[in-house]
N, C-alpha and C positions, 0 to 999 in steps of 0.2 A: 218379445221380451217375456220372460217367465216369472213365476213367483207373485208376491203380493201385488206388484205394479201391474201385472197382467190381469190379476183378479180385479183390481180396482178399475182398470180400463173397461173390462167386459161389463162390470156392474154399472159403470156410468152409462154405457149404451143402453142398459136395461131401464134405468130410472130417469134418463133424460126425457124432457117433454117431446112428444111427437112432432110439435111444431118447430123444433129447433132447426136453425138453418142448416141445410145440407152441405153448403160450401162455406166453412168458417173463414173469418177474416185472417186468421193465423194458423200456421201449420201445426203448432204443438200445444195450443191452449185456446180457450175461448175467453172473450172479454164481455162483461156485462157492466151496465151503469145503473146504480140505484137512483130512482126518482123520487124525492120526498114529496109529500102530499101537496105542499104549497106549489111546487112546480108542476105536479100533475094538474092542479086546478088552473094555474096560469095557462097551461098548454091547451085548455079547452077552447081558447081563442085561436082560430085557424091561422091568423097571421103570425101570432106569437110562436106557435109550435113550428111553423115552417122556418121562421128565423132562427129559433134555438137549434132545431135539428141541423140545419145547414152548417151553423157555426161548429156544433159538436162533431158531426161526421167528418167535416173537413179537417179536423185536427187529430182525432183518434178513431180508428176503425173499431166498431164494436158489433157484436152479434146479437145482444140481448139487452133488454131492460127489465128491471123490477119496478113495477108501477105501484107506488104506495098510495093506499086509499084512506089510511087513518094514522094520526099522530096527534097526541096532546089535545084531545077533544075536537080535533079538526077532521071532519069526514068529507071526502070527495062525494059527489052525487053520482048516481048511476049514469046520468047523461054525460057528465064529465069523464067518467071512466071509459065509457063505451067510445067516446069520440077520440081520446088520446090513445087508447089501445088499437083501435082500428087504424089510426094514422101510422103507428109504428109497424103494424102488420103489413099495411100497404107498401111500406118502404123496406120490406124484407127483414125486419128485425123481430126476433122472437120476444114475446111479452109475457111475464109472469107478475104475480101480484106481491105486494109488500104491505106489512102492517107494523107499526111500532106501538106496543102495549105500554104506554107510559103517559103521564099527564103532567109534563112540565117539571117544575121544581123551583127552588129559591136561590137566588144569588150564584147561579151556575152549578148548584148542587142538585143532583137529579132527583126527581120525584117519581114514585111508581104508584100503581093502583093499590088501594088497600083491599085486599081480597076478602076481608071480613065484612065489607060494606056491600050491601045488595046493589046499590046504584053503580059501584065500580065493577062488580061482577057482570051486571047487565050491559055496561058499556064495552067491556072486553068481549063479551059474546057478540054484541052487535057488529063490532069492527071485524071479527073473524068471519061472521056470516056474510058481511058485505064483500069481503075479499074472495071468499069461496064461491060466491055466486058468479063472480066475473072471471075467475082464473082456475085453471087445472093445476097450477103450482103456485104456492104462496110461501114467502119467507118472512120470519119474524126477525126484525132488527133487534139489536142486542140490549133491549131494555126490559126483557122478560124476567125480571128479578123482583125482589120484594124488600123494601126498606122501612115500611110503615111500622111504627110502634104506638099505635093508637090504644085507647083504653079497650077496645074490642079485641085488638091483637093481643094485648097483655093478658086478658081474660082467657082467650082461646089458647094461648101458649101453655098455660098451667105450669107444670113443673119440668116440661121439656126445655132444653137449651134453645136459644134463638136459632141456631143452626138447624137443630132437628125440626123445630116447629116450622121453619121456612121450607126445608126440604119437603116435609110432609105436605104442607100447603100447596106448593107449586107442582108437586106431582098430581095432586088432585085437580088443580087448576088446569094443568096440561090435558088431562083426560076430559074433564067435565066442561071446560069453558073454551077450549081450542080445538082439540082433535075431534070430539064428538060433534059439536055444532058444525064444523067444517065438513065433516064427512056426511052429516045429515043433509046438508044443503047441496053438496057436490060429492057424490061418493067416488068420483075419479080424482079428486084433489089430492095432491102430494103436499105435505106440510113439512117445511124445513125450519129448524131453529138455528139461528146464527148466534154463536157464542163469542163473547168479546175476548180481549187480551189479558184480562186480569185473572187468569185461571187458578192462580194459588188460593184465591179467596172466595170462589164461587159458592161453595156450600153454605157459607155464612149468609148468603143473600138468597138461597134457594135455588141457584143454578145446580143442576144435577147431571154430572157427566156419566154417572153409572146407570140409572134407570131412565131418566128423562131423555137422554141422548138415544137410547134404544126405542123409546116410544114413538118418536117422530120418524117420518119416512126417511128423512136425511138431516145432516147437520151442515153448518157452514163455519168457517174459521175467521175470526177477526185477527188479521195479521199486521194491524197498523201498530207500529212502535213509536212513530213520530220521533221527536228529538230526545235523547237520553239525558239531557241536562236541564232544560228549562221547563219541562212538563211536570205535573204533579205525580205522575205514575213512575218516572224515571226508568222506563223500560229500556232494556239493552237491545242493540240491533239484532243480535242473533235470534231473538225471540220470533221475528217475522218468519224465520225458517222453522225453529223448534216447534212452535205452537201448532203449526199445520201438521208436522210429523206426529206430535202427540195425539192430536185429535183423530188423525187417520189411523192410529193404532187403537183408539177407542171404537171406531167404526171401520174395521178392516175389510168390510164387505164393499168398500168403494163408495160408501154413502157420505163421505166427507167431500162435499161437491166443489169447494173452492175456498179461496182466501179473499179477504176484503181489506182494502187500503183506502185511507182518506187523505186529504190535502192539509190537514191541520198541523199546526205547531212544527213547522220545518224552517229552520234558520237558514238552510241553503238547499237549492233545488236538487242536489245530489241525493239528499236523505229521502226524498219522496221516491226517486227512481230506485234506491237501494231496497225499500220496502217492497216495491213491485217485483224486483229481480229475486229477493230472497223468498218470497212467496212461491215463485215459480221454480226456484232451484229445489224447493221441497216437493216439487212435481204435483202442484195443484192443477187440476184440469181446467179450472175456470178461475178468473180473477174479476171481482167486482170493484169498480171505482165508485167511491162515495164522495160526492154525489153528483147528479146531473147539473146542478147549478155551476160549479167551477168549470165543468167540462164544456159549458156553452157560453159562459159570462163573457161579455164584450169588454174585456179588460186584459191587458197583457200581464203575463207572469213575470216575477222578478227572480234573477239568479240568487239572490240573497248573499250570505256571507261567505263567498267562495273565492275571494280575491287571491288567497294564498296559493291556490292551485289552478286559477283560471287559465294560465298559459300552458298547463301540462297536458300531455296526451292521456286524459282520464277516460274511464268508460263512459261517463255522461259528459258530452262536450256541448257546452252552451252554444258556442258559435255554430256548431254543425246542427244543433236543433233549430236555431234561427233560420238557417239556410234551408232547412227541410220544410219550412212553413210555406203554404200556398196562400198568399194574400187574396182577399176578396176585393181589393181595389181601394179607391179613395174612401178615407174614413175608417179603414180597417184598423183595429187597436193593436194588431200584432199577435204573436202566438201567446195563448193562455195556458192554464193548467192542462187543458185538453191536449194541447200539442206536447207539452212535457211528457204526459202519459203516453201518448202515441209514439213519440220518438223512443222512449225507454222500452216500450213493449216491442216495437219493430226490431230494435237492436237485439233483445234477448231471444226472440223467437228461434232463430237457427241455432242458438246455443243450447237451448233446452232439448232440441232433438238429438243432441250428441250424448245426453246423460242417461244413465241407466236408473236402477232402483237405489234410493238413498240408503246408506248403511252407516253405522257409527257405534260408539261404545254403548252397550245396552244399559240404560239407566231406568230404575223402577220408581215410579211415583204413584202410590195407590190412590184409588178414588177418595175424594173428600179429605185429602191430607194437606197439611201445611208443615212448615219447618225449613229454616234456611231458604226463605222464599226467593224464587227466581234464580237460585244458585246456578242451575244448569245453563242459563243463558250467559252468565258471567264466564263459566267454564268454556262455553262455545266461543266467547270473545277472546280467549287466550289461545285458541287453536285446537281445542279438543272437539272432535265431532261427536255429537250426542244423538242417540236415538231413544227417546223418552217414551215409556209405555206404562200403562196402568195395570198390566199383567206381569207378574214376576217372570222374568226371562230365564227360565231354568236351563235352556240349552246354550246359553251364551258362555263362551270360555272365560269371560270376565264381566262381572256385574258391578256397576256403580250404585251405591246406596247413600242417599242424603238423608237429612233428619226426617223428611216426610215419610220415609219407610217405616217409622215407629208406629204408624197408623195400621200396619199389618201386624195383627196379634201373633202370627206365627212366623215372624221375620227371623228370629234367631234359629228356629229349626230349619227354615229355608236356607240360611247362611250355612249351617252345618252340612246340609245335603249337598250344597254346591262344592264345598271344600272336600267332602268325602268322595265326591265324583271327580276329583282331580281338577276342578275349576278354581278360578281365583276370584276373590271378592274384595272390593274397595269400599270402605265406609268413611264417612266424614266424622270430624270430631263432634259435630252436633249430633249425629246419630249415636255415637259412642256414649255421650253424656245422657241421651234419652234412654238408653238401654241399660245403663248401669243398675244393678239390682234386679233386672228382668231377664237374666240368663246368659248375658253376653260373657260373664265371667267363666262360663263352662267352656268357652272357646279360648279366651285370653284374659288375663288379669291386668287390667289397665284402669286408670282413673283420670278423669278430667277434674283437676284440683279446684277449679274455680278462679285461680290466679291467672294473670296475663303477663306477657313480656313483650317489650318493645324491641324488636329484632331488625338488624340491618345487615347482619353477616350470615352467610349460608354456606354449608359444607356438605359435600357429597361423600358419604362414608358407608359403602355397602358392607364391608367386612371389618375384621380387626385390622388396626394399624391407622396410619395417618390418612386423613381425608384431604380432598382438594376443594379449593374455593369454587363456588357457583356464582359469585358476584361478577358483574360485568366490568371488564377493564375500562377505566376512565370514567366510570359513572358511580357517584356516591348514592347508594340506595337509601331511600327514606326509611325511617323506623316504621315497622308495621307491627301492630298488636296481634299476637297469637295466643290461644289458650295453651296453658301448660297441661301436658299429658304425662302422668306418672306411669312408668313401666318398669319391669324387672330385667335387669341386665342379663344378657345371653338367653333369656326367654324370648324377648322381642328385640329387634334390632332397628335403631333409628337410621335407616338408610339415607335419609336427608335430614339434617338438622340445622337449627338455627343456633347462633351463639350470641349471647348478650353478657358482656362482662366476662366473668370466668365460668359461666354456666351454659350448658347446652340444652336445647328444647327440641323435641321431636317435630319435624314437619311432615315427614312420611315414615311411619313405622311399619315393620314387616314381622309377620309371625307365621310359622308353618303349622298347619293343623291338618291331620289326616293326610290326604294326597294333594291338598291344595295350598295356596298362599293367601293369607289374610293381611290386608293392608288398612291402616288408618291414616287419612289425610287431614291435617289440621288446616282448618279454614280461618282466615283472618277475622278478627271481630267486625271489622267493616269489610263486607265481601268485595266491595269495589277496590279494596287494596290488592286484590289479585292482579290488578292492572299495574301495580307499582313494584311488583316483585322483579328481581333480576331475571333477565332472559335465560341466563344459564340455569336458574332454578326451575322455571317453567318447563324448559326443554327436558330437564332430567325427570320431572314428574311425568311428562308424556312418555318417556321411555318405559316406565313402569306400568302406566295405565294403558299403553298400546304396544306391548312387548313384541307382538308378531304382526302388527298392522301392515298391510301392504304399503301404506303411505302415512307418514306423520311429518309434522313441521316443527322447526325451530324458528320462532318469529318474535317480534315485538307483540305486546298486547294490542288488541284491537285489530287483529288479523284472524279471520275465521277460515276453517277448512270444511268443505262439504264433499263427502266421498260417495261413490256410487259403484254398483256391482259389475260394471262393464269395463272397468280399467280406466275410468275418468274421474277427475276431481276438480273442484273449484277452489281457488284461493281468492279471498275477498278482503280488502283492506278498508277499514273505516277511519284510517289515520289522515291527517291533513298534509302529510308529506309522503315522498316515495320511501319505500322500505325494501330491504333485501330479506328474502325468506329462504332458509335452508330446507330443502325438501329432501327427506330420506325415504328411499324406496327399499322394500325387502328384496334381498338377493344381490349377490355380486354381479356386476355387469348389467343391471337393469337399466332400461332406456326410458327417457322422458321426451315428450314433444308437446307443442302447442296443438290442442285438439282442433283449433278452428283454422290454423294456417298450415299444419303439417310440419312446421319448422322444428328440427331437432335441437335439444338442449344439451350442452356438454357437461358431463359429470365433473364434480370437483375431485381432484386427486385425493386418494384415501390418506388419512392421517397415519403417521408412523407411531406405533405404540411406545409409550415412554418406557425406558429400561427399568427392570426390576432389580432391587438390591439383592445381592447374593444371599442365599439361604431363605428368601421369602417367595411365596407364591404370588402370582399376579392376582390382585383383588379387584372387585367390581362385579357388576351384574353382566356376565358375558352373554351375548345374544348372537343369533346367526348373523352372517355378513349382510350388510346393506350398502346402498350406493347413494351418494349425496350429490345434490345440485343446488346451485344458487340461482334464485329467480327474483327479479325486480318487479315490485308491484307499485303502480302509480297511486297518488292519493285517491281515496274513495273509488277504488276500481277493483275489477275482478279479472282472473285469468282462468281459462278453461284448459286443462292439461290432460294428457293421456300417458299412461305408463304401461310398460310391458316388461317381461322377464329377459334375461340375456339371450 
């Protein structure tokens, strides 16, 4: 395999620890388990570690552990570390170190070191030196940020913003209290920083994806999205894929070593498996299971709230998982989270081997940027494949820019250059609003008025004349609030519009500039209302954002598409019911098959064009021929498909 994936694979071989197992447990990725310091200390007892290891390894095969030596003022002793480390080595498991540079918190709210306090700085250094003495590779769990606003912090901050103060502070802490002490103790040590899932807000807490991510020898990605409804973060499922891709574009040298998933806040067992699968669909070479305790705990896992699809042929089959479990005999509690993980990973391993390098719509999110937070994940959940990057993708035929692009001071000039080069640019209503008065008027004269409209009727109208309804037959679309965008008739064209009463509102505006096409996509006031839009509307948006894509889909919301450069793609449903997806392939007579079974899928007969009134030209966005297929997806399931030309 060539390209970036090949670079990543070769770089992984260069930076992997020399003690890494020569014969991995899986063919297409490695599995690690993170052992928190309390478990490290418990396993200093020989009988306890034997029992825990047997239970864990019987349920999930793993290649490696990260053995934590410090968290929340709790230090493991040298003797405890040595004993547990040697135990794992003797059992053929690679061992690296781990530290969590945090000190508790209050009421579930996380507490961090105050890096203006000498005692906190000293404790941070002590933890780093302890880990570096024992290991040639050390990972920082994702609490290496800064929340304190003590009087000392307020004085040190001065006139800087909290964001700038914390970025400056944590860059210094990285160099002076982590990297230098670690290298002084052990010049061979590789230091890895694991970044969590809330990437939109990192800079405000001192997490630095621009400089800090390059200072460390490698990075790691928190791909845990948990439940999108009951958790405080409300992260969308697609993020388990997207965030790994984004961080891999931050370290394209292959130094994004893997993804990290925990067992927390899952209402049904499939949600845990989905996080594992999506991390690996993003082509992570390693996945870390957080943490050791649930992997070995002598307690059975629960299927959770999955009764609605329990009897369906889903990708995660609870009954099959139960049958795959090897009981230890009398008193065995049954399969726990370890077996859930093991079953999911064993199932996905041969799938990953079929997939090439991920590709998608080039989307630009500059370093330290915010705006329309996590929008890309919502777009991913309506079936748009997104490749998020911190570097402006100047070579892309189409670039998607959300409000966060306003943090690039040269963004208007970059948009102009794309259009002058014959490429297309899509911006959101949020970015349009942010760029008003900052040069966007030199491309097109538009205005976000500040008014909103509740819209439930949508019309497709590419050119002059009557439009056609995009509403779904037999379904009353709920009213969705959209921002009003003022435009000049015949300068810009509302190629998709909403209708409220007797007034139209642009949903997708089109404007030709130089040799390219400029689009503005209106985003609902509540971004989650993207899921409420008619299927006909989202399908039409996809035709404009993916005009020449080899594959695109027409689907319900909560169906995602992952595309690869070797003619394969994955459809994944997060819905609680079966759904039919229309798959559209570029080219007349293109072929589609199940990549795992080789079974051919029959194309849907091409629709007959509607007649045109005498004296009128056919209107609409004419595109090269395509071939359509209907594919059924089971609840909370995926399909791996392969396409080829005629």
